[in-house]
C-alpha positions as CSV (number, residue, x, y, z in Angstrom):
1,X,10.7,8.9,-8.5
2,X,8.1,11.0,-6.5
3,X,5.9,13.8,-7.7
4,X,5.2,16.2,-4.9
5,X,2.7,19.0,-4.6
6,X,4.6,21.9,-3.2
7,X,3.1,22.5,0.2
8,X,5.4,22.9,3.2
9,X,2.8,21.2,5.4
10,X,-0.3,20.3,3.5
11,X,-4.1,20.6,3.8
12,X,-8.1,21.1,2.1
13,X,-11.2,23.7,1.6
14,X,-14.8,23.5,2.8
15,X,-17.4,22.8,0.2
16,X,-20.5,24.6,1.5
17,X,-24.1,24.3,0.4
18,X,-24.7,27.9,-0.4
19,X,-23.9,28.8,-4.0
20,X,-22.1,32.1,-4.3
21,X,-23.9,35.0,-5.9
22,X,-22.8,36.0,-9.4
23,X,-19.9,38.5,-9.2
24,X,-18.8,41.0,-11.8
25,X,-16.0,39.9,-14.2
26,X,-12.4,39.9,-13.0
27,X,-10.6,43.0,-13.9
28,X,-7.3,41.6,-15.1
29,X,-4.2,43.2,-16.5
30,X,-3.1,41.1,-19.5
31,X,-0.2,41.6,-21.9
32,X,-0.1,39.2,-24.9
33,X,3.1,40.6,-26.4
34,X,5.8,38.0,-26.9
35,X,9.2,38.6,-25.2
36,X,12.2,39.9,-27.1
37,X,14.2,36.8,-27.7
38,X,17.0,38.8,-29.4
39,X,17.7,40.6,-26.1
40,X,21.2,40.1,-24.7
41,X,21.8,38.1,-21.5
42,X,21.0,40.2,-18.5
43,X,23.3,40.9,-15.6
44,X,20.4,41.5,-13.2
45,X,16.7,40.8,-13.0
46,X,16.2,43.1,-10.0
47,X,13.8,45.4,-12.0
48,X,11.7,42.5,-13.0
49,X,11.5,41.2,-9.4
50,X,10.7,44.7,-8.0
51,X,7.8,44.9,-10.5
52,X,6.3,41.5,-9.8
53,X,7.2,40.4,-6.3
54,X,4.7,42.7,-4.5
55,X,1.9,40.7,-6.2
56,X,3.1,37.4,-4.7
57,X,1.6,36.5,-1.3
58,X,2.0,34.0,1.5
59,X,-1.0,31.7,2.0
60,X,-1.5,30.2,5.5
61,X,-4.2,27.6,6.2
62,X,-5.3,25.7,9.3
63,X,-7.8,22.9,10.0
64,X,-8.7,20.8,13.0
65,X,-7.6,17.1,12.7
66,X,-7.4,14.1,14.8
67,X,-3.9,12.7,15.2
68,X,-1.9,10.2,17.3
69,X,-0.5,11.7,20.5
70,X,3.1,10.8,19.7
71,X,3.0,11.5,15.9
72,X,5.4,13.9,14.2
73,X,3.2,16.8,13.0
74,X,4.8,16.6,9.5
75,X,3.4,13.1,9.1
76,X,-0.1,14.6,9.3
77,X,0.5,16.4,6.0
78,X,-2.0,14.7,3.6
79,X,0.5,15.1,0.7
80,X,3.3,13.6,2.8
81,X,1.1,10.6,3.6
82,X,0.0,10.3,-0.1
83,X,3.5,10.2,-1.5
84,X,5.5,8.4,1.3
85,X,2.9,6.1,2.8
86,X,3.5,7.1,6.4
87,X,1.4,4.9,8.8
88,X,-0.6,6.1,11.8
89,X,1.5,6.3,14.9
90,X,0.9,6.8,18.6
91,X,-1.5,5.4,21.2
92,X,-4.7,7.2,20.6
93,X,-6.3,10.0,18.6
94,X,-6.7,13.5,19.8
95,X,-7.7,16.8,18.2
96,X,-5.0,19.2,17.0
97,X,-4.7,22.1,14.6
98,X,-2.8,21.3,11.4
99,X,-1.2,24.3,9.8
100,X,0.2,24.6,6.3
101,X,1.6,27.2,4.0
102,X,1.9,28.0,0.4
103,X,2.0,30.9,-2.0
104,X,-0.5,32.9,-4.2
105,X,-0.6,35.7,-6.7
106,X,-2.7,38.9,-6.6
107,X,-4.5,39.0,-9.9
108,X,-6.8,42.0,-9.4
109,X,-6.5,45.3,-7.5
110,X,-9.7,44.5,-5.6
111,X,-8.5,41.5,-3.8
112,X,-8.6,38.3,-5.9
113,X,-5.8,35.9,-5.3
114,X,-4.9,32.9,-7.6
115,X,-3.3,29.8,-6.0
116,X,-3.4,26.0,-6.2
117,X,-6.4,24.0,-5.0
118,X,-4.2,21.7,-2.9
119,X,-2.9,24.8,-0.9
120,X,-6.4,25.5,0.5
121,X,-8.1,22.1,0.1
122,X,-9.8,21.2,3.4
123,X,-8.8,24.3,5.3
124,X,-11.0,25.6,8.1
125,X,-9.3,29.0,7.8
126,X,-7.2,30.7,5.2
127,X,-5.1,33.8,5.7
128,X,-3.1,35.8,3.1
129,X,-0.1,38.0,4.0
130,X,2.1,40.3,2.0
131,X,4.0,43.5,2.0
132,X,6.5,45.3,4.2
133,X,5.4,46.0,6.9
134,X,3.5,42.8,6.5
135,X,-0.3,42.9,6.2
136,X,-2.5,39.9,7.0
137,X,-6.0,39.2,5.8
138,X,-8.6,36.5,6.4
139,X,-9.4,35.1,2.9
140,X,-12.6,33.5,1.6
141,X,-12.4,30.7,-0.9
142,X,-14.3,32.0,-3.9
143,X,-14.1,28.7,-5.8
144,X,-11.9,25.6,-6.3
145,X,-11.2,23.5,-9.3
146,X,-9.8,20.2,-8.2
147,X,-9.4,18.8,-11.7
148,X,-6.8,21.4,-12.7
149,X,-5.6,22.3,-9.2
150,X,-6.7,26.0,-9.3
151,X,-8.3,28.0,-6.6
152,X,-9.4,31.6,-6.3
153,X,-9.3,33.5,-2.9
154,X,-10.8,36.9,-2.0
155,X,-9.6,39.3,0.6
156,X,-11.3,42.5,1.7
157,X,-8.9,45.1,0.3
158,X,-8.5,47.5,-2.6
159,X,-5.7,49.2,-4.5
160,X,-3.6,46.1,-4.4
161,X,-0.5,45.5,-6.6
162,X,-2.0,43.1,-9.2
163,X,0.4,41.2,-11.4
164,X,0.3,41.5,-15.2
165,X,-0.7,38.3,-16.9
166,X,1.3,37.2,-19.9
167,X,0.4,34.7,-22.7
168,X,1.6,31.2,-22.0
169,X,0.8,30.1,-25.5
170,X,3.7,32.3,-26.7
171,X,6.3,30.6,-24.5
172,X,9.1,28.6,-26.2
173,X,11.5,26.1,-24.7
174,X,14.6,27.9,-23.6
175,X,12.8,31.1,-22.5
176,X,14.1,32.6,-19.3
177,X,11.7,32.3,-16.3
178,X,11.7,33.4,-12.6
179,X,9.9,31.6,-9.8
180,X,8.7,33.6,-6.8
181,X,7.1,32.0,-3.7
182,X,7.6,31.0,-0.1
183,X,9.6,27.7,-0.2
184,X,9.7,25.8,3.1
185,X,8.2,28.9,4.8
186,X,11.6,30.8,4.8
187,X,10.1,33.9,3.2
188,X,9.7,35.4,-0.2
189,X,12.3,33.8,-2.5
190,X,13.2,34.3,-6.2
191,X,14.9,31.6,-8.4
192,X,15.9,31.6,-12.0
193,X,15.9,29.1,-14.8
194,X,14.5,28.4,-18.3
195,X,11.4,26.7,-19.8
196,X,12.6,23.1,-20.0
197,X,9.5,21.7,-21.9
198,X,5.9,22.6,-22.7
199,X,2.7,20.6,-22.7
200,X,3.9,18.1,-20.1
201,X,1.1,15.7,-19.2
202,X,0.4,12.1,-18.3
203,X,2.0,12.6,-14.8
204,X,-1.1,11.6,-12.9
205,X,-1.0,14.8,-10.8
206,X,-4.3,16.3,-12.0
207,X,-7.1,15.4,-14.4
208,X,-6.1,18.1,-16.8
209,X,-2.4,18.4,-17.3
210,X,-0.7,20.8,-19.7
211,X,2.3,21.8,-17.6
212,X,5.2,24.2,-18.2
213,X,8.3,22.3,-17.1
214,X,11.1,24.4,-15.7
215,X,14.5,24.0,-14.0
216,X,14.0,27.2,-11.9
217,X,14.4,25.8,-8.4
218,X,11.0,25.4,-6.7
219,X,10.3,23.6,-3.5
220,X,7.6,22.8,-1.0
221,X,5.8,26.0,-0.1
222,X,6.1,27.3,-3.6
223,X,2.7,25.9,-4.5
224,X,0.5,28.6,-5.9
225,X,3.4,31.0,-6.5
226,X,4.3,32.9,-9.6
227,X,6.3,31.7,-12.6
228,X,7.3,34.9,-14.5
229,X,8.7,35.6,-17.9
230,X,11.7,37.9,-18.3
231,X,9.4,40.9,-18.5
232,X,7.9,40.1,-15.1
233,X,4.5,38.9,-16.4
234,X,2.8,35.9,-14.9
235,X,2.9,33.0,-17.2
236,X,2.4,30.0,-14.8
237,X,1.3,28.9,-11.3
238,X,4.0,26.7,-9.7
239,X,2.3,23.4,-8.7
240,X,4.5,20.3,-8.4
241,X,8.1,19.0,-8.6
242,X,9.6,15.7,-9.6
243,X,11.9,14.7,-6.8
244,X,13.6,11.8,-5.0
245,X,14.3,13.8,-1.8
246,X,11.3,16.3,-1.5
247,X,13.5,19.2,-2.6
248,X,14.2,20.7,-6.0
249,X,16.0,18.5,-8.5
250,X,15.5,20.9,-11.4
251,X,12.2,19.4,-12.6
252,X,9.3,21.6,-11.7
253,X,5.8,22.0,-13.2
254,X,3.6,25.1,-13.5
255,X,0.0,25.5,-14.7
256,X,0.0,27.7,-17.8
257,X,-1.6,31.1,-17.0
258,X,-3.9,30.9,-20.1
259,X,-5.5,27.8,-18.6
260,X,-5.5,29.1,-15.0
261,X,-6.9,32.5,-16.2
262,X,-9.9,30.8,-17.9
263,X,-10.6,28.8,-14.8
264,X,-10.2,31.8,-12.5
265,X,-12.7,33.8,-14.5
266,X,-15.3,31.1,-14.1
267,X,-14.6,30.6,-10.4
268,X,-14.8,34.3,-9.6
269,X,-18.1,34.6,-11.4
270,X,-20.0,31.6,-10.2
271,X,-17.8,29.6,-7.9
272,X,-17.3,26.6,-10.1
273,X,-16.1,25.6,-13.6
274,X,-18.5,24.5,-16.4
275,X,-16.6,22.4,-18.9
276,X,-17.8,21.4,-22.3
277,X,-18.6,17.7,-23.1
278,X,-18.2,16.3,-26.6
279,X,-19.4,12.8,-25.7
280,X,-16.6,10.5,-27.0
281,X,-14.4,7.9,-25.3
282,X,-11.1,7.7,-27.0
283,X,-7.8,5.9,-26.9
284,X,-4.2,6.7,-28.0
285,X,-2.9,5.5,-31.4
286,X,-0.1,3.0,-31.3
287,X,2.1,2.6,-34.3
288,X,0.1,-0.5,-35.4
289,X,-3.2,1.3,-35.0
290,X,-2.0,4.4,-36.8
291,X,-1.0,2.2,-39.8
292,X,-4.3,0.3,-39.7
293,X,-6.3,3.6,-39.8
294,X,-4.0,5.4,-42.1
295,X,-3.2,8.4,-39.9
296,X,-0.2,9.8,-38.1
297,X,-1.8,11.2,-35.0
298,X,-5.2,11.8,-33.3
299,X,-7.6,10.4,-30.8
300,X,-9.3,7.1,-31.8
301,X,-13.0,7.0,-30.9
302,X,-14.0,3.8,-29.1
303,X,-17.5,4.8,-27.9
304,X,-20.1,7.6,-28.3
305,X,-22.4,8.8,-25.5
306,X,-26.1,8.9,-26.3
307,X,-27.6,12.3,-27.1
308,X,-24.2,13.9,-27.1
309,X,-22.8,16.5,-29.5
310,X,-20.6,13.8,-31.0
311,X,-23.6,11.5,-31.7
312,X,-25.6,14.4,-33.1
313,X,-22.7,15.3,-35.4
314,X,-22.6,11.8,-36.8
315,X,-19.2,10.8,-35.3
316,X,-18.7,7.0,-35.1
317,X,-16.6,4.4,-33.4
318,X,-13.4,4.1,-35.3
319,X,-13.2,7.7,-36.3
320,X,-9.9,9.5,-35.5
321,X,-10.3,13.1,-34.3
322,X,-7.3,15.1,-35.5
323,X,-8.4,18.7,-34.9
324,X,-10.8,20.8,-32.8
325,X,-11.2,24.4,-33.9
326,X,-7.6,25.6,-34.3
327,X,-6.1,23.0,-31.9
328,X,-4.3,20.0,-33.3
329,X,-5.3,16.7,-31.6
330,X,-2.3,14.4,-31.3
331,X,-3.7,12.1,-28.6
332,X,-6.7,11.7,-26.1
333,X,-5.1,14.1,-23.6
334,X,-4.9,16.9,-26.2
335,X,-8.6,16.3,-27.0
336,X,-9.6,16.4,-23.3
337,X,-7.7,19.6,-22.8
338,X,-9.1,21.3,-26.0
339,X,-12.7,20.4,-25.0
340,X,-12.3,21.3,-21.3
341,X,-11.3,24.8,-22.1
342,X,-14.6,25.4,-23.9
343,X,-17.9,26.2,-22.2
344,X,-21.1,24.1,-22.7
345,X,-23.2,25.1,-25.7
346,X,-20.0,26.2,-27.6
347,X,-20.1,25.3,-31.3
348,X,-16.9,23.5,-32.3
349,X,-15.5,22.4,-35.6
350,X,-14.2,18.8,-35.4
351,X,-11.9,17.4,-38.1
352,X,-11.6,13.6,-38.2
353,X,-10.5,10.7,-40.4
354,X,-12.9,7.9,-41.4
355,X,-11.8,5.0,-43.7
356,X,-8.7,7.0,-44.6
357,X,-10.8,10.1,-45.7
358,X,-10.7,13.5,-44.0
359,X,-14.0,15.1,-43.0
360,X,-15.2,18.0,-40.9
361,X,-18.4,18.5,-38.8
362,X,-19.7,21.2,-36.5
363,X,-21.6,20.5,-33.3
364,X,-22.5,22.0,-29.9
365,X,-20.8,20.8,-26.8
366,X,-22.8,19.5,-23.9
367,X,-22.1,19.9,-20.2
368,X,-19.8,17.6,-18.2
369,X,-22.0,15.7,-15.8
370,X,-19.6,15.7,-12.8
371,X,-20.9,17.9,-10.0
372,X,-19.9,18.5,-6.4
373,X,-22.4,17.5,-3.8
374,X,-23.3,20.4,-1.4
375,X,-21.9,22.9,-3.9
376,X,-18.5,23.5,-5.2
377,X,-16.9,26.1,-3.0
378,X,-16.9,27.8,0.3
379,X,-19.5,30.4,1.0
380,X,-18.4,33.8,2.0
381,X,-19.2,33.2,5.6
382,X,-17.3,29.9,5.7
383,X,-20.2,27.9,7.1
384,X,-20.2,24.2,6.3
385,X,-23.8,23.5,5.3
386,X,-25.6,20.6,3.6
387,X,-24.3,17.1,3.6
388,X,-21.8,15.0,1.8
389,X,-19.3,17.9,1.5
390,X,-16.2,16.8,-0.4
391,X,-18.0,14.3,-2.6
392,X,-18.2,14.5,-6.4
393,X,-20.8,12.7,-8.5
394,X,-21.7,12.3,-12.2
395,X,-24.5,10.6,-14.2
396,X,-24.2,6.9,-15.0
397,X,-22.9,6.8,-18.6
398,X,-22.9,3.7,-20.7
399,X,-19.1,3.5,-20.3
400,X,-19.4,3.7,-16.5
401,X,-22.1,1.0,-16.4
402,X,-20.0,-1.3,-18.5
403,X,-16.8,-0.7,-16.5
404,X,-18.5,-1.1,-13.1
405,X,-21.0,-3.8,-14.2
406,X,-23.9,-1.6,-13.1
407,X,-27.3,-3.1,-14.2
408,X,-29.1,-1.2,-17.0
409,X,-32.2,-0.6,-14.8
410,X,-30.3,0.8,-11.8
411,X,-30.7,4.5,-11.4
412,X,-28.5,6.7,-9.2
413,X,-25.5,9.1,-9.0
414,X,-22.0,7.7,-9.6
415,X,-19.5,8.8,-7.0
416,X,-16.5,10.1,-8.9
417,X,-14.5,11.7,-6.0
418,X,-14.4,11.5,-2.2
419,X,-12.2,13.9,-0.3
420,X,-9.9,11.7,1.9
421,X,-10.4,14.0,4.9
422,X,-14.2,14.1,4.6
423,X,-16.9,12.6,6.8
424,X,-18.1,10.6,3.8
425,X,-14.7,9.0,3.4
426,X,-14.6,8.1,7.2
427,X,-18.0,6.6,6.8
428,X,-16.8,4.3,4.0
429,X,-18.1,6.0,0.8
430,X,-15.8,5.3,-2.1
431,X,-15.3,6.3,-5.7
432,X,-17.3,4.0,-7.9
433,X,-20.2,3.7,-5.5
434,X,-23.6,4.5,-6.9
435,X,-25.8,6.6,-4.6
436,X,-29.4,5.4,-4.8
437,X,-31.0,7.3,-1.9
438,X,-30.3,10.1,0.5
439,X,-32.4,10.1,3.7
440,X,-34.7,7.5,2.0
441,X,-35.3,9.9,-0.9
442,X,-34.3,8.4,-4.4
443,X,-31.6,9.9,-6.5
444,X,-32.0,9.0,-10.1
445,X,-29.1,11.1,-11.4
446,X,-26.3,13.5,-10.4
447,X,-28.6,16.6,-10.4
448,X,-31.0,15.0,-8.0
449,X,-28.2,14.0,-5.7
450,X,-26.8,17.5,-5.7
451,X,-30.2,19.0,-4.9
452,X,-30.9,16.6,-2.1
453,X,-27.4,17.1,-0.6
454,X,-28.1,20.8,-0.3
455,X,-31.7,20.4,1.0
456,X,-30.7,18.0,3.8
457,X,-29.5,20.0,6.7
458,X,-27.7,17.2,8.5
459,X,-25.3,16.8,10.2
460,X,-26.2,13.2,9.7
461,X,-27.5,11.6,6.5
462,X,-28.6,8.0,5.7
463,X,-27.1,6.9,2.4
464,X,-28.2,3.9,0.4
465,X,-25.6,2.9,-2.2
466,X,-24.8,0.2,-4.7
467,X,-21.4,-1.4,-4.8
468,X,-20.2,-4.4,-6.7
469,X,-23.7,-5.8,-7.0
470,X,-24.7,-5.3,-3.4
471,X,-26.9,-2.6,-1.9
472,X,-25.9,-1.3,1.5
473,X,-26.7,1.6,3.9
474,X,-24.2,3.8,5.7
475,X,-24.5,7.0,7.9
476,X,-22.4,10.0,7.2
477,X,-22.0,12.2,10.2
478,X,-20.5,15.6,9.5
479,X,-20.6,16.7,13.1
480,X,-17.5,14.6,13.9
């Protein structure tokens, strides 16, 4: 079985050094009213489509790549290679322009468009088109969140037909939904189905998964498109399908709009997402563990980070977290989702079980350490500045040191992410490496690495790293 991101021909966005200036808050139209589930079955949804379809757009991206002369251009799709393992072909590399397409949704009248990160990830140019007669705009990437696969674009236009956002927390299995997007690039298409399941996760698609599952047919090219309720309100962003063939088999996944909205509001204001950090490592409860600890559900704490909110609140190894604020915690994924939706410095109420007894504490969340080198988004002018674009780093936690066998006295920034199409990946930088120096300047932690990456103009940078007990140098050249 294969999980596919829904690009027709895939691609990825520039991470520029310039941090976008703070913008005013998004002006969104939101309707939290639940649908009328006692309504009779409709003969037609044409009124709903007429209301919402003008808000759905085509998203076109292009980037320069090097590919084999005889290679089928579809094989150059990063998503195609990722899921089907297509080897390199042809006699020798040459430059070409790779084009891909997806969908998006206008969420504000002044030009903000919501889509998937994988639709624009790595793109040199992004265009948005909509309307009859069709209007086309160059779009800037306001911000991208790779962990939840959300991106926000901005076009220079006003008076646009913004969609009304619904409340995905009020969805129920069996509710009618409509999917609108641009499957296979054939043009705007509407499909119909129901909510098949809620809270789907553990699929390995994204770091934060809380998907709406639907049987409304969605296909490659639908990525970033709208999932609507029966009132025409946006309740999800179509993201992936489970398929043996690459086409729709009736199992599609959408990001709930409540999650996407909170991310979009942060991306639009400062270009990146700040997530809270409780400071616990947890594991799922098996039946045997649940009996041993005398609980039915929860996230079992296996470790506590030093100076974290969890440590300050007195949480201990062996405690089982069962609730955070108003959210029930059934497993570690539910805990990660609950904390990730909250901003740093937010005070949270944590309910837990220790030695069979229930207890409650309050604490303030810290800030997740992972940061993107050279910024987290494209600047408005699209210039690719700084070095190590497409690389994510975090501080070395006790858990990471233990897992990677990093010496206690070694200081540096842990590489948590390397864009497969980046110059850093081509130079050999990998996840799990520890960056010790950039251009012979030491990096004691993630913050120092981020600052150095933006200060160094490049296009070449000398990197000293630690990997599996060995220090080594490599040169990342972003001019290639």
